[in-house]
C-alpha positions in Angstrom: -18.6 33.1 -6.2 -15.1 32.0 -5.3 -13.7 28.5 -5.7 -12.8 27.0 -2.4 -9.4 25.3 -2.3 -9.1 21.9 -0.8 -6.3 22.4 1.7 -7.0 19.2 3.6 -4.1 16.7 3.5 -4.5 13.9 0.9 -2.0 11.2 1.4 -0.2 9.4 -1.4 -0.6 5.6 -0.9 1.4 3.0 -2.9 -0.3 -0.4 -3.0 1.8 -3.4 -4.2 -0.8 -6.0 -5.2 -0.3 -9.6 -6.2 -1.5 -10.3 -9.7 -3.4 -13.5 -8.8 -5.4 -12.4 -5.8 -5.2 -8.8 -4.6 -5.1 -7.1 -8.0 -8.1 -9.3 -9.0 -9.8 -8.2 -5.7 -9.3 -4.6 -6.7 -10.7 -5.4 -10.2 -13.7 -7.1 -8.6 -14.3 -4.0 -6.5 -14.3 -1.9 -9.7 -16.6 -4.3 -11.5 -19.0 -4.1 -8.6 -18.8 -0.3 -8.7 -17.3 -0.1 -5.2 -15.0 2.8 -4.7 -11.8 3.2 -2.7 -9.7 6.4 -2.3 -8.3 7.7 -5.5 -5.0 8.5 -3.9 -4.2 4.8 -3.7 -1.8 4.0 -6.6 -1.8 0.3 -7.4 1.4 -1.4 -8.7 0.7 -5.0 -9.9 3.4 -7.5 -9.1 3.5 -11.2 -10.1 3.6 -12.3 -6.4 3.9 -10.5 -3.1 7.3 -12.2 -2.6 8.7 -10.3 -5.6 8.5 -7.0 -3.7 12.0 -6.1 -2.8 12.2 -4.1 0.4 14.1 -1.4 -1.6 10.8 -0.8 -3.5 9.1 0.2 -0.2 12.0 2.5 0.8 12.1 4.0 -2.7 8.3 4.6 -2.5 8.8 6.6 0.7 11.8 8.4 -0.8 9.7 9.4 -3.8 6.9 10.9 -1.7 4.6 8.1 -0.6 3.0 8.7 2.8 2.0 5.1 3.2 2.9 1.7 1.5 0.6 -1.3 1.7 1.5 -4.8 0.4 -1.4 -7.0 -0.6 -1.0 -10.7 -1.4 -2.8 -14.1 -1.4 -4.0 -15.6 1.8 -1.3 -17.9 3.4 -1.7 -21.3 1.8 -3.4 -19.9 -1.3 -0.3 -18.5 -3.1 -0.1 -19.2 -6.8 3.6 -19.8 -6.3 3.1 -22.1 -3.3 5.1 -20.3 -0.6 5.5 -16.7 -1.9 3.4 -15.1 0.8 5.4 -16.8 3.6 8.6 -15.3 2.1 6.8 -11.9 2.0 5.9 -12.2 5.7 9.4 -13.0 6.8 11.0 -10.3 4.5 8.6 -7.6 5.6 9.1 -8.3 9.3 12.7 -7.5 8.8 11.9 -4.4 6.7 9.5 -3.1 9.4 12.2 -3.3 12.0 14.5 -1.4 9.7 11.9 1.3 9.1 11.5 1.5 12.8 15.3 2.1 13.1 15.0 4.8 10.4 12.2 6.5 12.4 9.4 5.7 10.0 6.2 5.1 11.9 5.2 1.4 11.7 1.6 2.4 10.9 2.8 3.8 7.5 3.3 0.2 6.2 1.0 -2.7 6.2 0.8 -6.3 4.8 -2.7 -7.6 4.0 -4.0 -10.8 2.5 -6.9 -10.2 0.1 -8.2 -12.9 -2.3 -9.7 -12.4 -5.8 -13.2 -12.9 -4.4 -12.9 -10.2 -1.7 -13.6 -7.0 -3.6 -15.4 -5.5 -0.6 -12.5 -6.5 1.7 -10.1 -4.7 -0.6 -12.2 -1.5 -0.4 -12.4 -1.8 3.4 -8.6 -2.3 3.8 -7.8 0.7 1.5 -10.3 2.9 3.3 -9.0 2.0 6.7 -5.3 2.4 5.6 -5.9 5.7 4.0 -7.7 7.0 7.1 -4.8 5.9 9.3 -2.2 7.6 7.0 -4.3 10.8 6.9 -4.3 10.8 10.6 -0.5 10.4 10.7 0.0 13.3 8.3 2.6 13.7 5.6 5.8 11.5 5.6 8.8 13.8 6.0 11.3 11.3 7.2 12.6 9.8 3.9 11.3 12.3 1.4 13.6 13.3 -1.5 13.2 17.0 -2.0 14.1 16.6 -5.7 10.9 14.7 -6.2 8.6 17.3 -4.8 6.5 19.5 -7.1 7.3 23.2 -6.6 
């Protein structure tokens, strides 16, 4: 009996999650034994407004196929206006990514509260499916970061 290799493309997804809402939503999903794709790598940040656009560019450079930013719903930010700053900053970043030739579907901003574990799972499943459909990101990849 031979072992069958999985040659299907598995995207690498980086998810920047707000500590107060989105990360807690991911934690709730885990507590409720809901599963989301294992290729989603979560990075916890104090607030979505703390995500420097360079973090997104660096994630793409280091091999990410998609980057998603998750924060509190507008009006519910622990730091009052953090998600409003995120929305403005990411609008500018998305236009810059468009200029660089990165498909706009490779990035997304979502608002997920701490009580929305199922929503977190649904968002990650949907985003992973869209990135899988797009295929590997080859535009900003740094060949030094690739495994041989």
